[in-house]
C-alpha positions as CSV (number, residue, x, y, z in Angstrom):
1,M,-0.1,0.0,0.1
2,T,1.3,3.6,-0.8
3,N,0.2,7.0,0.4
4,A,0.2,9.1,-2.8
5,H,-1.7,12.3,-2.3
6,P,-3.0,14.8,-5.0
7,D,-1.0,17.6,-3.3
8,D,2.4,15.7,-2.8
9,G,5.2,17.8,-4.3
10,A,3.2,20.8,-5.1
11,K,4.1,22.8,-2.1
12,P,7.4,24.3,-0.9
13,L,7.5,22.4,2.5
14,D,6.9,18.9,3.3
15,V,5.9,19.0,6.8
16,I,5.7,21.6,9.7
17,T,6.1,20.3,13.4
18,I,4.5,22.3,16.3
19,G,5.3,22.3,19.8
20,R,8.4,21.7,22.1
21,A,11.6,23.1,21.7
22,S,14.2,22.8,24.5
23,V,17.9,22.6,24.9
24,D,19.0,19.1,26.2
25,L,22.0,18.8,28.4
26,Y,23.1,15.3,28.3
27,G,25.3,13.7,31.1
28,Q,28.4,12.5,29.3
29,Q,29.3,10.0,32.0
30,I,27.4,6.8,31.4
31,G,25.9,4.3,33.9
32,T,25.6,6.7,36.8
33,R,23.1,8.7,38.3
34,L,22.1,12.4,37.4
35,E,23.2,13.5,40.8
36,D,26.8,12.5,39.9
37,I,27.1,13.8,36.4
38,G,30.2,16.0,35.8
39,S,29.7,17.4,32.4
40,F,27.0,17.6,29.9
41,A,26.7,17.7,26.1
42,K,24.4,20.5,24.7
43,S,21.8,19.8,21.6
44,V,18.5,20.8,20.6
45,G,15.5,18.8,21.8
46,G,11.7,18.5,22.2
47,C,9.7,16.0,20.1
48,P,8.6,18.5,17.3
49,T,12.2,20.0,17.3
50,N,14.0,16.6,17.0
51,I,11.5,15.4,14.1
52,A,12.1,18.5,12.2
53,V,15.8,18.0,12.2
54,G,15.3,14.3,11.7
55,T,13.1,14.8,8.6
56,A,15.5,17.6,7.2
57,R,18.3,15.3,7.5
58,L,16.6,12.7,5.5
59,G,16.0,15.0,2.7
60,L,12.4,16.4,3.5
61,K,11.7,20.0,3.7
62,S,10.8,20.8,7.2
63,A,9.7,23.7,9.3
64,L,9.1,24.4,13.0
65,I,6.3,26.3,14.8
66,T,7.3,27.2,18.4
67,R,8.6,29.8,20.7
68,V,12.0,30.2,22.1
69,G,13.4,32.9,24.7
70,N,15.3,35.8,23.8
71,E,18.5,34.7,25.2
72,Q,21.4,32.3,24.1
73,M,19.8,29.2,24.3
74,G,16.9,30.5,22.2
75,R,19.3,31.7,19.8
76,F,21.2,28.3,19.7
77,I,17.9,26.6,18.7
78,R,17.4,28.9,15.9
79,E,20.9,28.8,14.7
80,Q,21.4,24.9,15.0
81,L,18.1,24.5,13.0
82,D,19.2,27.0,10.3
83,R,22.4,24.8,10.0
84,E,20.2,21.6,9.8
85,G,18.3,23.2,6.6
86,V,14.9,23.7,9.0
87,E,12.8,26.6,8.0
88,T,12.8,28.8,11.1
89,A,10.1,31.4,10.0
90,G,7.6,29.9,12.3
91,I,9.9,30.3,15.2
92,A,8.7,33.2,17.6
93,T,11.0,34.9,20.2
94,D,9.3,35.3,23.3
95,P,10.5,38.6,25.1
96,D,9.5,37.5,28.6
97,R,10.0,33.7,29.0
98,L,13.1,31.4,28.7
99,T,13.9,28.7,26.4
100,A,13.0,25.2,28.2
101,L,16.1,23.2,29.4
102,V,16.2,19.3,29.9
103,L,18.8,17.6,31.8
104,L,19.2,13.7,31.3
105,S,21.5,11.0,32.0
106,V,21.9,7.3,30.9
107,E,21.9,5.4,34.5
108,A,21.4,2.1,32.9
109,E,20.2,0.3,29.7
110,G,16.9,1.8,29.0
111,V,16.9,3.9,32.2
112,S,17.4,7.7,31.5
113,P,16.4,10.1,34.3
114,M,15.5,13.4,33.4
115,I,14.6,16.9,34.7
116,F,12.1,19.2,32.6
117,Y,12.9,22.9,33.4
118,R,9.7,24.1,31.7
119,T,8.0,26.2,34.2
120,D,6.4,29.1,32.1
121,C,8.9,28.3,29.5
122,A,8.8,29.9,26.2
123,D,7.4,27.2,23.9
124,M,4.3,26.4,26.3
125,A,3.2,30.2,25.4
126,L,2.7,29.3,21.8
127,D,-0.8,30.7,21.1
128,E,-3.0,31.3,17.8
129,S,-1.1,34.4,17.0
130,N,1.9,32.2,16.2
131,I,0.1,30.1,13.5
132,D,0.5,31.6,10.2
133,E,-2.0,30.6,7.5
134,A,0.5,31.1,4.8
135,L,2.9,29.0,6.4
136,I,0.6,26.3,7.3
137,A,-0.7,26.4,3.5
138,S,2.9,26.0,2.2
139,A,3.2,22.7,3.5
140,R,2.1,19.2,2.5
141,A,1.7,18.1,6.2
142,I,1.7,19.1,9.9
143,V,2.7,17.2,12.9
144,V,0.9,18.2,16.3
145,T,2.4,16.8,19.4
146,G,0.6,15.6,22.7
147,T,2.2,18.1,25.2
148,H,1.0,21.2,23.6
149,F,-2.6,20.1,24.1
150,S,-1.9,20.5,27.9
151,R,-2.7,24.2,28.1
152,P,-5.5,26.2,26.6
153,N,-3.4,28.6,24.7
154,S,-1.0,25.9,23.1
155,E,-4.2,23.6,22.4
156,A,-5.9,26.4,20.5
157,A,-2.8,27.1,18.5
158,Q,-2.5,23.4,17.3
159,K,-6.2,23.2,16.7
160,K,-6.0,26.3,14.5
161,A,-3.1,24.7,12.7
162,I,-5.3,21.7,12.1
163,R,-8.2,23.7,10.9
164,L,-6.0,25.7,8.3
165,A,-4.1,22.5,7.3
166,K,-7.4,20.6,6.4
167,A,-8.6,23.8,4.7
168,N,-5.4,24.0,2.6
169,G,-5.5,20.3,1.6
170,A,-2.5,19.2,4.0
171,R,-2.5,16.1,6.0
172,V,-2.4,16.0,9.8
173,A,0.0,13.7,11.6
174,F,-0.3,13.4,15.4
175,D,2.7,12.4,17.6
176,I,1.0,11.4,20.8
177,D,4.4,12.2,22.6
178,Y,2.9,11.8,26.0
179,R,5.0,12.6,29.1
180,P,2.7,12.6,32.4
181,N,4.8,15.1,34.3
182,L,4.4,17.6,31.6
183,W,0.5,17.5,32.5
184,G,1.3,17.8,36.1
185,L,0.7,14.1,36.6
186,A,4.1,13.2,38.2
187,G,6.7,14.9,40.1
188,H,9.8,16.9,38.7
189,D,12.0,13.9,39.3
190,A,9.7,11.7,37.3
191,G,10.6,12.9,33.8
192,F,11.3,9.4,32.6
193,S,7.8,8.2,33.6
194,R,5.9,7.1,30.6
195,Y,2.4,6.5,31.8
196,V,-0.2,7.8,34.3
197,A,-3.7,7.2,33.3
198,S,-5.9,10.6,33.2
199,D,-9.4,11.0,31.8
200,I,-8.5,14.8,31.2
201,V,-5.6,13.7,28.8
202,S,-7.6,10.9,27.1
203,Q,-10.4,13.4,26.3
204,K,-8.0,16.0,25.0
205,Y,-6.3,13.7,22.7
206,Q,-9.7,11.9,21.5
207,S,-10.9,15.5,20.4
208,V,-8.1,15.6,18.0
209,L,-8.0,12.0,16.6
210,P,-11.1,12.6,14.1
211,D,-8.8,15.2,12.1
212,C,-5.8,13.0,11.9
213,D,-4.6,11.2,8.9
214,L,-1.5,9.6,10.8
215,I,-1.4,8.6,14.5
216,V,2.0,7.4,16.0
217,G,2.5,6.4,19.4
218,T,3.9,3.6,21.8
219,E,1.7,1.2,23.4
220,E,1.5,3.5,26.4
221,E,0.4,6.4,24.2
222,V,-2.1,4.5,22.4
223,L,-3.7,3.6,25.8
224,I,-3.8,7.2,27.1
225,A,-5.2,8.3,23.8
226,S,-7.9,6.0,23.8
227,G,-8.6,5.9,27.6
228,Q,-8.9,2.0,27.5
229,A,-6.9,-0.4,29.5
230,D,-6.0,-2.8,26.9
231,L,-4.4,-2.5,23.7
232,L,-6.8,-4.1,21.5
233,S,-9.8,-2.1,22.9
234,A,-7.4,1.1,22.8
235,L,-6.7,0.6,18.9
236,R,-10.4,-0.1,18.2
237,T,-11.2,3.1,20.1
238,I,-9.0,5.1,18.3
239,R,-10.2,3.5,14.8
240,S,-13.7,4.3,15.7
241,L,-12.8,8.1,16.1
242,S,-10.4,8.1,13.1
243,S,-9.8,6.6,9.7
244,G,-6.3,7.7,9.8
245,T,-3.4,5.4,9.5
246,I,-2.3,4.1,12.9
247,V,1.3,3.1,13.7
248,L,2.0,1.4,16.9
249,K,5.6,1.7,18.2
250,R,7.1,-1.4,19.8
251,G,10.7,-0.5,20.7
252,P,13.0,-3.3,19.7
253,M,10.1,-5.1,18.2
254,G,9.6,-2.6,15.6
255,C,6.2,-1.3,14.8
256,I,2.8,-2.5,13.6
257,V,0.7,-0.2,11.0
258,Y,-3.0,-0.5,11.0
259,D,-4.7,1.1,7.9
260,G,-8.1,-0.4,8.2
261,P,-10.3,-2.3,10.8
262,I,-8.2,-3.4,13.8
263,P,-8.0,-7.0,13.7
264,D,-8.4,-9.7,16.5
265,D,-4.9,-10.7,16.2
266,L,-2.9,-7.5,16.4
267,E,0.2,-9.0,14.7
268,H,-2.0,-9.3,11.6
269,G,-1.3,-5.6,10.6
270,I,1.7,-4.6,8.6
271,V,4.6,-5.4,10.7
272,G,7.8,-3.4,10.4
273,K,10.6,-5.5,12.2
274,G,13.0,-4.0,14.4
275,F,16.8,-4.1,14.1
276,P,18.8,-6.2,16.5
277,I,21.2,-3.5,18.1
278,E,22.4,-2.6,21.7
279,V,20.0,-0.1,23.5
280,Y,22.2,2.7,24.8
281,N,19.8,5.4,25.3
282,V,16.2,5.4,24.6
283,L,15.5,9.0,24.6
284,G,14.7,10.5,21.5
285,A,14.2,7.3,19.4
286,G,10.6,7.8,18.9
287,D,11.3,11.2,17.2
288,A,13.9,9.4,15.0
289,F,11.4,6.8,14.3
290,M,8.7,9.4,13.2
291,S,11.3,11.0,11.1
292,G,11.9,8.0,9.1
293,W,8.1,7.2,8.9
294,L,7.3,10.5,7.5
295,R,10.1,10.4,5.0
296,G,8.3,7.4,3.5
297,W,4.8,8.4,4.2
298,L,5.3,12.0,2.4
299,K,7.1,10.2,-0.4
300,G,4.2,7.8,-0.9
301,E,6.0,4.7,-0.2
302,P,4.6,1.5,0.9
303,H,3.9,1.4,4.7
304,A,6.4,-1.6,4.8
305,T,9.1,0.8,3.4
306,S,8.3,3.4,5.8
307,A,8.4,1.2,8.7
308,T,11.9,0.0,7.7
309,W,13.1,3.4,7.5
310,A,11.5,4.5,10.8
311,N,12.8,1.6,12.9
312,A,16.4,2.1,11.2
313,C,16.4,5.6,12.3
314,G,15.1,4.6,15.7
315,A,17.9,1.9,16.0
316,F,20.6,4.8,15.3
317,A,18.9,7.0,18.0
318,V,19.2,4.2,20.6
319,S,22.7,3.0,19.8
320,R,23.9,6.8,20.4
321,L,23.8,9.2,23.2
322,L,22.0,12.2,22.2
323,C,18.7,12.9,20.5
324,A,18.8,15.1,17.2
325,P,22.4,15.2,16.7
326,E,22.5,11.3,16.4
327,Y,19.7,11.0,13.6
328,P,21.1,9.7,10.4
329,S,21.4,11.5,7.1
330,W,19.7,9.9,4.0
331,I,23.2,8.8,2.8
332,E,23.8,7.2,6.1
333,L,20.5,5.4,6.4
334,N,20.7,4.1,2.9
335,Y,24.2,2.8,3.6
336,F,23.0,1.0,6.8
337,L,20.1,-0.5,5.0
338,D,22.2,-1.7,2.1
339,H,25.1,-3.1,4.1
340,G,23.9,-3.4,7.8
341,S,26.6,-3.4,10.4
342,S,29.0,-5.8,11.9
343,E,28.5,-3.9,15.2
344,R,25.5,-4.0,17.6
345,A,26.5,-1.0,19.0
346,L,26.1,1.2,16.0
347,R,28.2,4.0,17.5
348,K,31.0,1.6,17.3
349,D,30.7,1.1,13.7
350,P,33.7,3.2,12.0
351,E,32.0,3.4,8.4
352,L,28.7,4.7,9.8
353,N,30.4,6.9,12.3
354,H,32.4,8.4,9.3
355,L,29.1,8.9,7.3
356,H,27.4,10.2,10.0
357,W,30.1,12.9,10.7
358,A,30.8,13.7,7.1
359,T,27.1,14.0,6.0
360,N,26.0,16.1,9.0
361,R,28.7,18.7,9.3
362,R,27.7,22.0,11.0
363,R,28.4,24.0,7.7
364,E,29.9,23.4,4.4
365,I,32.9,25.1,3.2
366,P,33.2,24.9,-0.9
367,S,36.3,26.9,-0.9
368,L,38.8,28.2,1.4
369,M,41.5,30.7,1.4
370,A,43.5,31.0,4.7
371,L,46.4,33.0,6.3
372,A,48.6,30.7,8.3
373,I,49.9,32.3,11.4
374,D,50.2,29.1,13.4
375,H,54.0,29.2,13.3
376,R,56.1,29.1,16.4
377,S,59.5,28.1,16.0
378,Q,60.0,30.3,12.7
379,L,59.0,33.3,14.9
380,E,61.1,32.3,17.9
381,D,64.0,32.3,15.3
382,L,63.3,35.6,14.5
383,A,63.3,36.6,18.1
384,N,66.8,34.9,18.4
385,G,66.1,34.3,22.2
386,D,65.4,37.8,23.2
387,A,62.8,37.6,25.8
388,G,61.2,40.9,24.8
389,L,60.9,39.9,21.2
390,L,59.3,36.7,22.2
391,A,56.7,38.6,24.3
392,R,55.8,40.7,21.1
393,I,54.9,37.6,18.9
394,P,51.4,37.4,20.3
395,A,50.6,41.0,19.1
396,F,52.1,40.4,15.5
397,K,49.7,37.6,15.2
398,T,46.8,39.8,16.1
399,L,48.1,42.1,13.3
400,A,47.9,39.1,10.8
401,V,44.1,38.8,11.9
402,K,43.6,42.2,11.1
403,A,45.1,41.7,7.6
404,A,43.2,38.7,6.8
405,S,39.9,40.2,8.1
406,R,40.8,43.3,5.6
407,V,41.1,41.0,2.7
408,A,37.9,38.8,3.5
409,N,35.8,41.9,4.2
410,G,33.0,39.8,5.4
411,R,33.0,37.4,2.7
412,P,32.7,33.6,3.2
413,G,35.3,31.2,2.4
414,F,38.3,32.9,4.4
415,G,40.2,31.5,7.4
416,M,43.4,31.3,9.5
417,L,45.6,28.8,11.1
418,I,46.5,30.1,14.5
419,D,48.2,28.5,17.4
420,D,47.6,27.9,21.1
421,K,51.3,28.8,22.1
422,Y,51.3,32.5,21.0
423,G,48.1,32.8,19.4
424,R,45.7,33.2,22.5
425,D,44.8,37.0,21.7
426,A,44.6,36.3,17.8
427,L,42.4,33.5,18.3
428,F,39.9,35.5,20.0
429,A,40.4,38.1,17.5
430,A,39.6,35.7,14.7
431,G,36.6,34.3,16.7
432,A,34.7,37.5,16.4
433,E,35.1,37.5,12.5
434,K,31.6,36.4,11.0
435,D,32.2,32.7,9.3
436,F,36.1,32.8,9.7
437,W,37.3,29.1,9.4
438,I,39.9,28.6,12.3
439,A,42.3,25.8,12.5
440,K,44.9,25.2,15.4
441,P,47.9,22.9,15.4
442,I,48.6,20.1,17.7
443,E,52.0,18.9,16.5
444,L,55.4,19.7,18.1
445,P,57.0,21.8,15.6
446,G,59.7,19.8,13.5
447,S,59.1,16.6,15.1
448,R,59.8,13.5,13.0
449,P,58.4,11.0,14.1
450,L,55.4,13.0,14.9
451,Q,54.8,14.2,18.6
452,F,52.2,16.5,19.8
453,E,52.9,19.9,21.5
454,F,52.4,20.4,25.2
455,S,51.1,16.9,26.0
456,Q,50.5,13.5,24.3
457,D,47.1,13.3,26.0
458,L,44.8,14.9,23.3
459,G,41.7,14.4,25.0
460,S,42.4,16.8,27.9
461,R,43.7,19.4,25.4
462,L,40.9,19.3,23.0
463,I,37.8,19.3,25.2
464,D,38.0,23.2,25.6
465,W,38.4,24.0,21.9
466,P,35.5,25.8,20.3
467,V,33.3,23.4,18.3
468,D,34.1,25.0,15.0
469,H,37.7,25.0,15.5
470,C,39.6,22.6,13.1
471,I,42.3,20.4,14.6
472,K,45.5,20.9,12.4
473,V,48.3,18.2,12.4
474,L,51.5,18.3,10.3
475,C,53.4,15.2,9.6
476,F,56.7,14.8,7.8
477,Y,55.7,11.8,6.0
478,H,57.4,10.1,2.9
479,P,56.2,6.9,1.3
480,D,60.0,5.7,1.0
481,D,60.4,6.2,4.9
482,P,61.4,3.1,6.9
483,A,58.7,1.0,7.9
484,E,58.9,1.5,11.7
485,L,58.9,5.2,11.2
486,K,55.6,5.1,9.0
487,R,54.1,2.9,11.8
488,V,55.0,5.4,14.5
489,Q,53.8,8.2,12.4
490,L,50.5,6.4,11.4
491,D,49.9,5.5,14.9
492,K,50.2,9.3,16.1
493,L,48.1,10.4,13.3
494,R,45.2,7.9,14.1
495,T,45.4,9.1,17.7
496,A,44.7,12.6,16.5
497,Y,42.0,11.5,14.0
498,E,40.2,9.5,16.9
499,A,40.4,12.3,19.2
500,A,38.8,14.3,16.7
501,R,36.1,12.3,16.0
502,K,35.6,11.6,19.9
503,V,35.3,15.5,20.6
504,G,33.4,16.3,17.2
505,R,35.9,18.5,15.5
506,D,37.3,18.7,12.0
507,I,40.7,17.5,11.5
508,L,43.1,18.7,8.8
509,I,46.2,16.6,8.1
510,E,49.1,18.3,6.5
511,I,51.5,16.0,4.6
512,I,55.0,17.4,3.8
513,A,57.0,14.9,2.0
514,G,59.4,16.7,0.1
515,K,61.8,17.7,2.9
516,H,62.7,13.8,3.3
517,G,62.6,12.6,-0.4
518,A,62.0,13.2,-4.0
519,L,58.5,14.3,-5.2
520,G,57.4,12.1,-7.9
521,E,54.2,12.0,-9.8
522,D,52.5,9.4,-7.2
523,T,54.5,10.3,-4.1
524,I,51.5,12.2,-2.5
525,A,49.0,10.3,-3.9
526,Q,50.8,7.1,-2.2
527,A,51.3,8.8,1.1
528,L,47.5,9.6,1.2
529,R,46.8,5.9,0.4
530,E,48.9,4.8,3.3
531,V,47.1,7.1,5.6
532,Y,43.6,6.0,4.4
533,D,45.0,2.3,4.7
534,A,45.4,3.1,8.4
535,G,41.8,4.0,8.8
536,I,42.2,7.8,8.9
537,K,39.8,10.0,6.8
538,P,40.6,13.5,7.6
539,D,38.2,16.3,6.9
540,W,41.0,18.4,5.1
541,W,44.1,17.7,3.5
542,K,47.0,20.4,3.3
543,L,49.5,19.4,0.7
544,E,52.6,20.8,-1.2
545,P,52.0,22.3,-4.7
546,Q,52.4,19.6,-7.3
547,A,54.6,20.0,-10.4
548,S,52.0,18.6,-12.8
549,R,48.4,18.1,-13.6
550,S,48.9,14.4,-13.4
551,A,50.2,14.4,-10.1
552,W,46.9,16.2,-8.9
553,A,44.7,13.8,-10.8
554,A,46.3,10.9,-9.0
555,I,45.6,12.7,-5.8
556,D,42.1,13.1,-6.8
557,Q,41.5,9.8,-7.6
558,V,42.7,8.5,-4.3
559,I,40.7,11.0,-2.2
560,E,37.3,10.4,-4.4
561,A,37.9,6.5,-4.1
562,R,38.7,6.5,-0.5
563,D,36.3,9.3,1.0
564,P,34.3,11.1,-1.5
565,H,33.0,12.9,1.6
566,C,36.3,14.6,2.2
567,R,36.1,18.5,2.2
568,G,39.3,18.7,0.1
569,V,42.6,20.0,-0.2
570,V,44.4,23.3,0.6
571,L,47.7,24.2,-0.6
572,L,50.7,25.1,1.8
573,G,53.3,27.7,0.7
574,L,56.7,26.8,2.4
575,E,57.7,30.2,2.0
576,A,57.7,29.9,-1.7
577,S,57.7,33.5,-3.8
578,H,54.6,34.7,-5.3
579,D,55.6,33.6,-8.7
580,V,56.4,30.0,-7.6
581,L,53.0,29.7,-5.6
582,E,50.9,31.2,-8.7
583,A,52.6,28.4,-10.8
584,G,51.6,26.0,-8.1
585,F,47.9,27.4,-8.1
586,T,47.7,27.1,-11.9
587,A,48.5,23.4,-11.8
588,A,46.2,22.7,-8.6
589,R,43.4,24.5,-10.5
590,S,43.1,21.3,-12.6
591,S,42.4,19.4,-9.5
592,R,38.9,18.4,-8.4
593,T,39.5,18.2,-4.6
594,V,41.6,21.2,-4.4
595,K,39.6,24.0,-2.7
596,G,42.0,26.6,-2.0
597,F,45.1,27.4,0.1
598,A,46.6,27.9,3.5
599,V,49.9,29.9,3.1
600,G,51.8,31.7,5.7
601,R,55.5,32.8,5.5
602,T,55.2,34.0,2.0
603,I,52.7,36.7,3.5
604,F,54.1,37.4,6.8
605,A,57.9,36.5,6.9
606,E,59.1,40.1,5.7
607,S,56.5,41.9,8.0
608,A,57.5,39.9,10.9
609,K,61.2,40.4,10.5
610,A,60.9,44.2,10.1
611,W,58.1,44.5,12.8
612,L,60.1,42.7,15.4
613,A,62.9,44.9,14.4
614,G,60.9,48.1,15.2
615,T,61.4,49.5,11.4
616,I,57.7,49.3,10.6
617,S,54.6,50.2,12.3
618,D,51.5,48.1,13.2
619,E,49.4,49.6,10.3
620,D,52.6,49.0,7.8
621,A,52.6,45.3,8.9
622,V,48.8,45.0,8.4
623,A,48.9,46.7,5.0
624,D,51.8,44.7,4.0
625,M,50.3,41.4,4.8
626,A,47.0,42.4,3.5
627,R,48.6,43.2,0.3
628,K,50.4,39.9,-0.1
629,F,47.3,37.8,1.2
630,G,45.0,39.6,-1.1
631,A,47.5,39.1,-4.2
632,L,47.2,35.5,-3.8
633,V,43.4,35.6,-3.4
634,D,43.3,37.5,-6.5
635,V,45.4,35.0,-8.1
636,W,43.2,32.0,-6.9
637,E,40.0,33.4,-8.0
638,R,41.2,34.5,-11.3
639,L,42.3,31.0,-12.0
640,G,39.1,29.7,-10.9
641,D,37.2,32.2,-13.0
642,S,39.0,31.3,-16.0
643,K,38.6,27.4,-15.2
644,A,34.8,28.0,-15.0
645,A,34.9,29.8,-18.4
């Protein structure tokens, strides 16, 4: 059975979800009480917000109607939904109320205590004024959710949305989403409680059922919606009120779909089987399930297909810690359905983890032109041990930020490499620039075999990095190196890569081969093969300019075969002259994977020497670096324009 609808595909939005929008704070320590959690991971949350994200990741055009506070957490929700591709025109900012918060932990398998901080929160103030007819009319379906029938104002808002949806030919889906303590039926410490019988709740839900084309809930939610005490009676009561499709969620057992009369044997519905995976955290699994179901339902797929997609999405959610951030992309979901996983704990599957990371990045960066000022030893050499000059290096790095900013002039696609050792002030300055890409080095300068700077314990170092900062690690690596040296180098690179994935940061691997061997047509391509063979898939490569188009073609082939989701390659400079770099840029423009450059000493070396010597002013240094950086930008963009022509 399929679900084709006469208006399918004719409207700009596929689905609008309505209701809760919160910030979830998930305890990062697993297997302990919420009382003993030491740190939290932040994400967007709330049933309709999660569904909006989940459906967007699966390729639907989704929107959310809710309210958020006029504060940082409200802005976080709006900005994160923008990043996810969710339409935010229906999100109102409440000037008086705070954004809701939820604190959660994973105490044991299937046991996740939570506290809802929702007293007079922004989303529960939703009212009819927030329901815009034009927005509702632009969608093929709306999703109303259970909690927002618990107050008169939010109930009226959802019922207005239902009326407008019906009047404009849109379908209505109801996610029962029953949380007893959000109806005042359980204490603040009972956020994980799933069922408390209530005639009032049942009556509210039953008033909605006749208008619903789709009703989705767990066994407990079906019971509360019907007011019945057993499942068969509950389903038949719902069917007596609605001709819509009923989807019964059964956790690890999958789901059952009922499109017509409810059979005596409930197993005689359309059974969607579950996936045998380890349960890590059940919170948010139902919203992931709904996302997968809606992808099929709104695309006119057979119910069996929709159920498979829904159950698979739910499997991803219960196998990972957070809610919305853990939901699969369409590419990731299809890979799982085609290939399965050797891991019952999907979060341990390296291929799925890579696809999840690479297809759900915070932002796309199609091109990148960066000024590298992460050099430490080179600037120390200029200072020649003079304590006063060493103390001035941080100030010079802030001048480099001003130069890069002057060239970028608010345009996207620009960035900087800045170190932690001397670049603290420069990092703050660069962080204030809109959309600046920032990478920070972790290698001990000049080390071979590779060592990390400051500490070999990357976990403790990276945890306080901003989420948008990219990890950069330089490795002097040549395919002709001794086997033991390569093993040590690759082990260290793998450590950096695994740390990047664990803390959720991009990683750029810089390979310099030319200092320790000849550069042939296939040298760098072979180096990349060996890194990929070690199970390392960086987000970015930083590579030496190649002498020929064929060398770049070999690099392209390796990257596209091993990781088609790689962000790409940026060129390094090695203090080459402008003319030499321009020649390198010309060859690189033949490459499909080269996205730009990250050049340092060619731009700043002369200015640094003169500025540290006191022979030029701050403005002179900024102007000189801006001129040289701008000249390289002009060359790169001009070559790109000629390639496009």
